[in-house]
MARROMAR-993730 format. One record per atom (N, C-alpha, C, O): residue number from 1; atom name; x, y, z. Coordinates in steps of 0.05 Angstrom, whole numbers, plus 5000, padded with zeros to 4 digits. Layout:
+-----+-------+------+-------+------+
! num ! atome ! east ! north !   up !
+-----+-------+------+-------+------+
! NUM !    CA !    X !     Y !    Z !
...
+-----+-------+------+-------+------+
//
This chain:
+-----+-------+------+-------+------+
! num ! atome ! east ! north !   up !
+-----+-------+------+-------+------+
!   1 !     N ! 1600 !  5066 ! 5937 !
!   1 !    CA ! 1628 !  5070 ! 5930 !
!   1 !     C ! 1634 !  5100 ! 5931 !
!   1 !     O ! 1618 !  5116 ! 5922 !
!   2 !     N ! 1657 !  5107 ! 5943 !
!   2 !    CA ! 1665 !  5135 ! 5944 !
!   2 !     C ! 1681 !  5141 ! 5919 !
!   2 !     O ! 1697 !  5126 ! 5909 !
!   3 !     N ! 1675 !  5165 ! 5908 !
!   3 !    CA ! 1690 !  5174 ! 5884 !
!   3 !     C ! 1708 !  5197 ! 5893 !
!   3 !     O ! 1698 !  5217 ! 5905 !
!   4 !     N ! 1733 !  5195 ! 5888 !
!   4 !    CA ! 1752 !  5215 ! 5896 !
!   4 !     C ! 1761 !  5231 ! 5872 !
!   4 !     O ! 1768 !  5219 ! 5851 !
!   5 !     N ! 1760 !  5257 ! 5873 !
!   5 !    CA ! 1769 !  5273 ! 5851 !
!   5 !     C ! 1788 !  5294 ! 5861 !
!   5 !     O ! 1785 !  5305 ! 5882 !
!   6 !     N ! 1808 !  5299 ! 5845 !
!   6 !    CA ! 1829 !  5318 ! 5852 !
!   6 !     C ! 1824 !  5343 ! 5834 !
!   6 !     O ! 1820 !  5340 ! 5810 !
!   7 !     N ! 1825 !  5366 ! 5845 !
!   7 !    CA ! 1822 !  5391 ! 5830 !
!   7 !     C ! 1850 !  5399 ! 5820 !
!   7 !     O ! 1869 !  5385 ! 5823 !
!   8 !     N ! 1851 !  5423 ! 5808 !
!   8 !    CA ! 1876 !  5434 ! 5798 !
!   8 !     C ! 1895 !  5439 ! 5822 !
!   8 !     O ! 1920 !  5439 ! 5818 !
!   9 !     N ! 1885 !  5443 ! 5845 !
!   9 !    CA ! 1901 !  5447 ! 5869 !
!   9 !     C ! 1908 !  5420 ! 5880 !
!   9 !     O ! 1890 !  5405 ! 5888 !
!  10 !     N ! 1934 !  5413 ! 5882 !
!  10 !    CA ! 1941 !  5386 ! 5891 !
!  10 !     C ! 1933 !  5380 ! 5920 !
!  10 !     O ! 1934 !  5357 ! 5929 !
!  11 !     N ! 1926 !  5401 ! 5935 !
!  11 !    CA ! 1918 !  5397 ! 5963 !
!  11 !     C ! 1888 !  5393 ! 5966 !
!  11 !     O ! 1878 !  5390 ! 5988 !
!  12 !     N ! 1874 !  5394 ! 5943 !
!  12 !    CA ! 1845 !  5392 ! 5944 !
!  12 !     C ! 1836 !  5363 ! 5937 !
!  12 !     O ! 1844 !  5352 ! 5917 !
!  13 !     N ! 1820 !  5352 ! 5955 !
!  13 !    CA ! 1809 !  5325 ! 5950 !
!  13 !     C ! 1779 !  5326 ! 5958 !
!  13 !     O ! 1773 !  5333 ! 5980 !
!  14 !     N ! 1762 !  5320 ! 5939 !
!  14 !    CA ! 1733 !  5318 ! 5945 !
!  14 !     C ! 1725 !  5289 ! 5940 !
!  14 !     O ! 1733 !  5277 ! 5920 !
!  15 !     N ! 1709 !  5279 ! 5958 !
!  15 !    CA ! 1700 !  5251 ! 5956 !
!  15 !     C ! 1670 !  5251 ! 5954 !
!  15 !     O ! 1656 !  5264 ! 5970 !
!  16 !     N ! 1659 !  5237 ! 5934 !
!  16 !    CA ! 1630 !  5235 ! 5931 !
!  16 !     C ! 1623 !  5205 ! 5929 !
!  16 !     O ! 1636 !  5190 ! 5916 !
!  17 !     N ! 1601 !  5198 ! 5943 !
!  17 !    CA ! 1593 !  5170 ! 5944 !
!  17 !     C ! 1570 !  5165 ! 5925 !
!  17 !     O ! 1549 !  5178 ! 5928 !
!  18 !     N ! 1573 !  5147 ! 5906 !
!  18 !    CA ! 1552 !  5139 ! 5888 !
!  18 !     C ! 1539 !  5162 ! 5873 !
!  18 !     O ! 1516 !  5160 ! 5865 !
!  19 !     N ! 1554 !  5184 ! 5869 !
!  19 !    CA ! 1543 !  5206 ! 5854 !
!  19 !     C ! 1520 !  5220 ! 5867 !
!  19 !     O ! 1507 !  5237 ! 5854 !
!  20 !     N ! 1514 !  5214 ! 5892 !
!  20 !    CA ! 1491 !  5226 ! 5906 !
!  20 !     C ! 1499 !  5252 ! 5919 !
!  20 !     O ! 1522 !  5255 ! 5928 !
!  21 !     N ! 1481 !  5271 ! 5919 !
!  21 !    CA ! 1485 !  5295 ! 5934 !
!  21 !     C ! 1467 !  5296 ! 5958 !
!  21 !     O ! 1448 !  5281 ! 5960 !
!  22 !     N ! 1473 !  5313 ! 5977 !
!  22 !    CA ! 1457 !  5314 ! 6001 !
!  22 !     C ! 1429 !  5326 ! 5995 !
!  22 !     O ! 1426 !  5342 ! 5976 !
!  23 !     N ! 1409 !  5317 ! 6010 !
!  23 !    CA ! 1382 !  5327 ! 6006 !
!  23 !     C ! 1374 !  5345 ! 6029 !
!  23 !     O ! 1388 !  5346 ! 6050 !
!  24 !     N ! 1352 !  5359 ! 6026 !
!  24 !    CA ! 1343 !  5379 ! 6045 !
!  24 !     C ! 1334 !  5366 ! 6072 !
!  24 !     O ! 1333 !  5379 ! 6092 !
!  25 !     N ! 1328 !  5340 ! 6071 !
!  25 !    CA ! 1319 !  5327 ! 6095 !
!  25 !     C ! 1342 !  5312 ! 6109 !
!  25 !     O ! 1337 !  5295 ! 6127 !
!  26 !     N ! 1366 !  5318 ! 6102 !
!  26 !    CA ! 1389 !  5304 ! 6114 !
!  26 !     C ! 1396 !  5317 ! 6141 !
!  26 !     O ! 1388 !  5340 ! 6146 !
!  27 !     N ! 1411 !  5303 ! 6157 !
!  27 !    CA ! 1420 !  5313 ! 6183 !
!  27 !     C ! 1443 !  5332 ! 6178 !
!  27 !     O ! 1462 !  5325 ! 6164 !
!  28 !     N ! 1442 !  5355 ! 6190 !
!  28 !    CA ! 1464 !  5374 ! 6189 !
!  28 !     C ! 1473 !  5381 ! 6217 !
!  28 !     O ! 1456 !  5383 ! 6235 !
!  29 !     N ! 1499 !  5384 ! 6220 !
!  29 !    CA ! 1509 !  5391 ! 6246 !
!  29 !     C ! 1527 !  5415 ! 6243 !
!  29 !     O ! 1546 !  5415 ! 6227 !
!  30 !     N ! 1520 !  5436 ! 6257 !
!  30 !    CA ! 1536 !  5461 ! 6256 !
!  30 !     C ! 1547 !  5467 ! 6283 !
!  30 !     O ! 1534 !  5462 ! 6304 !
!  31 !     N ! 1571 !  5478 ! 6284 !
!  31 !    CA ! 1583 !  5484 ! 6309 !
!  31 !     C ! 1594 !  5513 ! 6307 !
!  31 !     O ! 1602 !  5522 ! 6285 !
!  32 !     N ! 1594 !  5527 ! 6329 !
!  32 !    CA ! 1605 !  5554 ! 6329 !
!  32 !     C ! 1636 !  5554 ! 6331 !
!  32 !     O ! 1649 !  5573 ! 6323 !
!  33 !     N ! 1647 !  5532 ! 6340 !
!  33 !    CA ! 1676 !  5529 ! 6342 !
!  33 !     C ! 1686 !  5510 ! 6321 !
!  33 !     O ! 1673 !  5490 ! 6316 !
!  34 !     N ! 1709 !  5516 ! 6309 !
!  34 !    CA ! 1719 !  5497 ! 6288 !
!  34 !     C ! 1728 !  5471 ! 6300 !
!  34 !     O ! 1738 !  5470 ! 6323 !
!  35 !     N ! 1723 !  5450 ! 6286 !
!  35 !    CA ! 1731 !  5423 ! 6294 !
!  35 !     C ! 1761 !  5420 ! 6289 !
!  35 !     O ! 1770 !  5424 ! 6266 !
!  36 !     N ! 1776 !  5412 ! 6309 !
!  36 !    CA ! 1805 !  5409 ! 6305 !
!  36 !     C ! 1813 !  5381 ! 6299 !
!  36 !     O ! 1834 !  5376 ! 6287 !
!  37 !     N ! 1796 !  5362 ! 6307 !
!  37 !    CA ! 1802 !  5334 ! 6301 !
!  37 !     C ! 1776 !  5319 ! 6296 !
!  37 !     O ! 1755 !  5328 ! 6305 !
!  38 !     N ! 1777 !  5297 ! 6281 !
!  38 !    CA ! 1753 !  5282 ! 6275 !
!  38 !     C ! 1740 !  5271 ! 6300 !
!  38 !     O ! 1715 !  5267 ! 6301 !
!  39 !     N ! 1755 !  5266 ! 6321 !
!  39 !    CA ! 1744 !  5255 ! 6346 !
!  39 !     C ! 1725 !  5275 ! 6360 !
!  39 !     O ! 1710 !  5266 ! 6377 !
!  40 !     N ! 1726 !  5300 ! 6353 !
!  40 !    CA ! 1709 !  5320 ! 6365 !
!  40 !     C ! 1681 !  5320 ! 6354 !
!  40 !     O ! 1663 !  5332 ! 6365 !
!  41 !     N ! 1676 !  5307 ! 6331 !
!  41 !    CA ! 1650 !  5307 ! 6318 !
!  41 !     C ! 1632 !  5288 ! 6332 !
!  41 !     O ! 1638 !  5265 ! 6335 !
!  42 !     N ! 1609 !  5298 ! 6340 !
!  42 !    CA ! 1589 !  5281 ! 6354 !
!  42 !     C ! 1571 !  5268 ! 6333 !
!  42 !     O ! 1563 !  5282 ! 6314 !
!  43 !     N ! 1565 !  5243 ! 6336 !
!  43 !    CA ! 1548 !  5228 ! 6318 !
!  43 !     C ! 1557 !  5229 ! 6289 !
!  43 !     O ! 1542 !  5236 ! 6271 !
!  44 !     N ! 1582 !  5222 ! 6284 !
!  44 !    CA ! 1593 !  5224 ! 6256 !
!  44 !     C ! 1578 !  5206 ! 6236 !
!  44 !     O ! 1577 !  5212 ! 6212 !
!  45 !     N ! 1566 !  5185 ! 6246 !
!  45 !    CA ! 1552 !  5167 ! 6227 !
!  45 !     C ! 1526 !  5179 ! 6217 !
!  45 !     O ! 1514 !  5169 ! 6198 !
!  46 !     N ! 1517 !  5201 ! 6229 !
!  46 !    CA ! 1492 !  5215 ! 6219 !
!  46 !     C ! 1498 !  5234 ! 6196 !
!  46 !     O ! 1479 !  5243 ! 6183 !
!  47 !     N ! 1523 !  5241 ! 6192 !
!  47 !    CA ! 1530 !  5261 ! 6171 !
!  47 !     C ! 1531 !  5248 ! 6144 !
!  47 !     O ! 1540 !  5225 ! 6141 !
!  48 !     N ! 1522 !  5262 ! 6124 !
!  48 !    CA ! 1525 !  5253 ! 6096 !
!  48 !     C ! 1544 !  5271 ! 6081 !
!  48 !     O ! 1553 !  5264 ! 6059 !
!  49 !     N ! 1549 !  5295 ! 6091 !
!  49 !    CA ! 1568 !  5313 ! 6079 !
!  49 !     C ! 1585 !  5326 ! 6101 !
!  49 !     O ! 1574 !  5333 ! 6122 !
!  50 !     N ! 1611 !  5328 ! 6096 !
!  50 !    CA ! 1629 !  5338 ! 6117 !
!  50 !     C ! 1652 !  5353 ! 6105 !
!  50 !     O ! 1665 !  5343 ! 6086 !
!  51 !     N ! 1657 !  5377 ! 6115 !
!  51 !    CA ! 1679 !  5394 ! 6106 !
!  51 !     C ! 1699 !  5395 ! 6129 !
!  51 !     O ! 1692 !  5404 ! 6151 !
!  52 !     N ! 1723 !  5387 ! 6124 !
!  52 !    CA ! 1745 !  5387 ! 6144 !
!  52 !     C ! 1769 !  5399 ! 6130 !
!  52 !     O ! 1788 !  5386 ! 6123 !
!  53 !     N ! 1768 !  5426 ! 6125 !
!  53 !    CA ! 1787 !  5440 ! 6108 !
!  53 !     C ! 1807 !  5456 ! 6124 !
!  53 !     O ! 1802 !  5466 ! 6146 !
!  54 !     N ! 1831 !  5458 ! 6113 !
!  54 !    CA ! 1853 !  5475 ! 6123 !
!  54 !     C ! 1859 !  5469 ! 6153 !
!  54 !     O ! 1863 !  5488 ! 6168 !
!  55 !     N ! 1860 !  5444 ! 6160 !
!  55 !    CA ! 1866 !  5437 ! 6188 !
!  55 !     C ! 1895 !  5428 ! 6191 !
!  55 !     O ! 1904 !  5424 ! 6213 !
!  56 !     N ! 1909 !  5424 ! 6169 !
!  56 !    CA ! 1937 !  5415 ! 6170 !
!  56 !     C ! 1941 !  5386 ! 6178 !
!  56 !     O ! 1963 !  5379 ! 6186 !
!  57 !     N ! 1920 !  5370 ! 6177 !
!  57 !    CA ! 1922 !  5342 ! 6185 !
!  57 !     C ! 1937 !  5326 ! 6163 !
!  57 !     O ! 1935 !  5332 ! 6139 !
!  58 !     N ! 1951 !  5305 ! 6172 !
!  58 !    CA ! 1965 !  5288 ! 6153 !
!  58 !     C ! 1951 !  5261 ! 6150 !
!  58 !     O ! 1957 !  5246 ! 6132 !
!  59 !     N ! 1933 !  5254 ! 6169 !
!  59 !    CA ! 1919 !  5229 ! 6169 !
!  59 !     C ! 1890 !  5233 ! 6177 !
!  59 !     O ! 1883 !  5251 ! 6192 !
!  60 !     N ! 1873 !  5215 ! 6167 !
!  60 !    CA ! 1844 !  5215 ! 6175 !
!  60 !     C ! 1838 !  5189 ! 6189 !
!  60 !     O ! 1822 !  5173 ! 6180 !
!  61 !     N ! 1851 !  5185 ! 6212 !
!  61 !    CA ! 1849 !  5160 ! 6226 !
!  61 !     C ! 1821 !  5152 ! 6235 !
!  61 !     O ! 1815 !  5128 ! 6237 !
!  62 !     N ! 1804 !  5171 ! 6240 !
!  62 !    CA ! 1777 !  5164 ! 6250 !
!  62 !     C ! 1755 !  5167 ! 6230 !
!  62 !     O ! 1732 !  5168 ! 6236 !
!  63 !     N ! 1762 !  5169 ! 6204 !
!  63 !    CA ! 1743 !  5174 ! 6183 !
!  63 !     C ! 1723 !  5150 ! 6181 !
!  63 !     O ! 1701 !  5154 ! 6170 !
!  64 !     N ! 1731 !  5127 ! 6189 !
!  64 !    CA ! 1713 !  5103 ! 6186 !
!  64 !     C ! 1687 !  5107 ! 6203 !
!  64 !     O ! 1668 !  5093 ! 6198 !
!  65 !     N ! 1687 !  5124 ! 6222 !
!  65 !    CA ! 1663 !  5130 ! 6238 !
!  65 !     C ! 1642 !  5146 ! 6223 !
!  65 !     O ! 1619 !  5147 ! 6231 !
!  66 !     N ! 1651 !  5158 ! 6201 !
!  66 !    CA ! 1633 !  5174 ! 6184 !
!  66 !     C ! 1622 !  5157 ! 6161 !
!  66 !     O ! 1625 !  5164 ! 6137 !
!  67 !     N ! 1611 !  5134 ! 6167 !
!  67 !    CA ! 1604 !  5114 ! 6148 !
!  67 !     C ! 1582 !  5120 ! 6128 !
!  67 !     O ! 1579 !  5106 ! 6108 !
!  68 !     N ! 1566 !  5141 ! 6133 !
!  68 !    CA ! 1545 !  5149 ! 6115 !
!  68 !     C ! 1551 !  5173 ! 6097 !
!  68 !     O ! 1533 !  5184 ! 6085 !
!  69 !     N ! 1576 !  5181 ! 6097 !
!  69 !    CA ! 1583 !  5204 ! 6080 !
!  69 !     C ! 1579 !  5198 ! 6051 !
!  69 !     O ! 1586 !  5177 ! 6041 !
!  70 !     N ! 1568 !  5218 ! 6037 !
!  70 !    CA ! 1567 !  5217 ! 6008 !
!  70 !     C ! 1586 !  5238 ! 5997 !
!  70 !     O ! 1593 !  5237 ! 5973 !
!  71 !     N ! 1594 !  5257 ! 6013 !
!  71 !    CA ! 1613 !  5278 ! 6004 !
!  71 !     C ! 1632 !  5285 ! 6027 !
!  71 !     O ! 1623 !  5289 ! 6050 !
!  72 !     N ! 1657 !  5286 ! 6021 !
!  72 !    CA ! 1678 !  5293 ! 6040 !
!  72 !     C ! 1697 !  5313 ! 6028 !
!  72 !     O ! 1707 !  5308 ! 6006 !
!  73 !     N ! 1701 !  5336 ! 6040 !
!  73 !    CA ! 1719 !  5356 ! 6030 !
!  73 !     C ! 1742 !  5359 ! 6051 !
!  73 !     O ! 1737 !  5368 ! 6073 !
!  74 !     N ! 1766 !  5353 ! 6043 !
!  74 !    CA ! 1789 !  5355 ! 6060 !
!  74 !     C ! 1810 !  5374 ! 6047 !
!  74 !     O ! 1834 !  5370 ! 6050 !
!  75 !     N ! 1800 !  5394 ! 6033 !
!  75 !    CA ! 1817 !  5413 ! 6020 !
!  75 !     C ! 1836 !  5427 ! 6039 !
!  75 !     O ! 1829 !  5433 ! 6062 !
!  76 !     N ! 1861 !  5431 ! 6030 !
!  76 !    CA ! 1880 !  5446 ! 6045 !
!  76 !     C ! 1894 !  5431 ! 6068 !
!  76 !     O ! 1907 !  5444 ! 6084 !
!  77 !     N ! 1891 !  5405 ! 6069 !
!  77 !    CA ! 1904 !  5389 ! 6089 !
!  77 !     C ! 1930 !  5377 ! 6077 !
!  77 !     O ! 1935 !  5380 ! 6053 !
!  78 !     N ! 1945 !  5365 ! 6093 !
!  78 !    CA ! 1971 !  5353 ! 6085 !
!  78 !     C ! 1970 !  5323 ! 6086 !
!  78 !     O ! 1989 !  5310 ! 6096 !
!  79 !     N ! 1949 !  5311 ! 6074 !
!  79 !    CA ! 1946 !  5282 ! 6075 !
!  79 !     C ! 1969 !  5268 ! 6062 !
!  79 !     O ! 1978 !  5275 ! 6041 !
!  80 !     N ! 1978 !  5247 ! 6076 !
!  80 !    CA ! 2001 !  5232 ! 6067 !
!  80 !     C ! 1993 !  5204 ! 6058 !
!  80 !     O ! 2010 !  5187 ! 6051 !
!  81 !     N ! 1967 !  5198 ! 6058 !
!  81 !    CA ! 1957 !  5172 ! 6049 !
!  81 !     C ! 1929 !  5175 ! 6038 !
!  81 !     O ! 1915 !  5195 ! 6043 !
!  82 !     N ! 1921 !  5155 ! 6023 !
!  82 !    CA ! 1894 !  5156 ! 6011 !
!  82 !     C ! 1872 !  5156 ! 6032 !
!  82 !     O ! 1876 !  5145 ! 6054 !
!  83 !     N ! 1850 !  5168 ! 6026 !
!  83 !    CA ! 1827 !  5167 ! 6044 !
!  83 !     C ! 1815 !  5139 ! 6041 !
!  83 !     O ! 1810 !  5130 ! 6019 !
!  84 !     N ! 1812 !  5124 ! 6063 !
!  84 !    CA ! 1802 !  5097 ! 6062 !
!  84 !     C ! 1773 !  5095 ! 6053 !
!  84 !     O ! 1758 !  5114 ! 6057 !
!  85 !     N ! 1766 !  5073 ! 6041 !
!  85 !    CA ! 1738 !  5068 ! 6033 !
!  85 !     C ! 1721 !  5066 ! 6058 !
!  85 !     O ! 1728 !  5054 ! 6078 !
!  86 !     N ! 1697 !  5079 ! 6057 !
!  86 !    CA ! 1679 !  5078 ! 6080 !
!  86 !     C ! 1658 !  5057 ! 6076 !
!  86 !     O ! 1641 !  5053 ! 6094 !
+-----+-------+------+-------+------+
//
């Protein structure tokens, strides 16, 4: 189950799944260029933590492909609907 928490900043939303944090043996993906849309992420199902901040997005239409996330940070976006359950 994903847990969504709102900070004092109304644009901040952090999602954590089952209270687990990422471990040192988890898959990490780093890019030199910022990701502009979720469709640009290669192998999203391998990620357990993902930061998609200050992109100005209003929807997370492809977030269901990130099915193994335990943490999602979408701070600074303009989301107009709830983040769906993964």
